[in-house]
C-alpha positions in Angstrom: -193.3 53.8 77.6 -196.4 52.5 79.3 -196.7 50.0 82.2 -199.6 47.7 83.2 -200.2 45.4 86.1 -202.1 42.2 85.1 -203.5 39.5 87.3 -203.8 36.2 85.4 -206.0 33.5 86.9 -206.7 29.9 86.0 -204.2 27.1 85.9 -201.2 29.3 85.7 -198.8 28.0 88.4 -196.6 25.0 87.9 -197.1 25.0 84.1 -194.2 27.2 82.9 -196.5 30.2 82.6 -194.0 32.7 84.1 -191.0 31.5 82.0 -193.0 31.5 78.8 -194.3 35.0 79.7 -190.6 36.1 80.1 -189.7 34.7 76.7 -192.6 36.4 75.0 -191.8 39.7 76.8 -188.1 39.4 75.7 -189.2 39.0 72.0 -191.5 42.1 72.4 -188.8 44.2 74.2 -190.9 44.4 77.4 -189.4 44.9 80.8 -191.1 44.0 84.1 -191.9 40.8 86.0 -194.0 37.7 86.4 -194.6 36.5 89.9 -196.7 33.7 91.5 -199.1 35.0 94.1 -200.4 33.0 97.1 -203.9 32.9 95.8 -202.8 30.8 92.8 -202.7 33.7 90.3 -199.7 35.3 88.5 -199.0 39.0 88.6 -197.4 40.4 85.5 -195.9 43.8 85.3 -195.2 44.9 81.7 -193.5 48.1 80.6 -192.7 49.0 77.0 -194.0 50.5 73.9 -197.8 50.7 73.8 -198.1 48.2 70.9 -195.8 45.7 72.5 -197.6 45.9 75.9 -200.9 45.5 74.2 -199.5 42.4 72.3 -198.4 40.9 75.6 -201.7 41.5 77.2 -203.5 39.7 74.3 -200.9 36.8 74.6 -201.6 36.4 78.3 -205.0 34.9 77.4 -203.1 32.2 75.5 -200.3 31.5 78.0 -198.0 28.6 78.0 -199.0 25.3 76.3 -199.9 23.6 79.6 -201.7 26.6 81.2 -205.5 27.2 81.1 -206.1 30.9 81.5 -209.5 31.8 82.8 -209.2 35.6 83.3 -206.8 38.4 82.7 -207.3 41.8 84.5 -204.9 44.6 83.6 -204.7 48.2 84.9 -202.3 51.0 84.3 -199.3 50.9 86.6 -196.6 53.4 87.6 -193.6 51.6 89.1 -191.5 53.5 91.7 -188.5 52.8 89.4 -188.7 51.6 85.8 -187.7 47.9 85.5 -184.3 47.2 84.0 -185.0 43.5 83.1 -187.9 41.1 83.0 -187.8 39.1 86.2 -189.5 35.8 87.0 -190.2 35.4 90.7 
């Protein structure tokens, strides 16, 4: 299992980006979270098989139908405890 932390910028708040990300993560078997940040970006934590995490990272550039993703920056991430679900916050 690998984990990444991604910051997604653009029009990604108020456009169902987090919920659509949760749905995509569920289909890929990914655990983690998608959380709005005060600066208007969304932080995505994704943990799972390498191929699934890579697929989600690629999908983040697409996003929800109403979103307009401008940038996605992902770095390796080691959570203090492995996530048990995919949480939207």
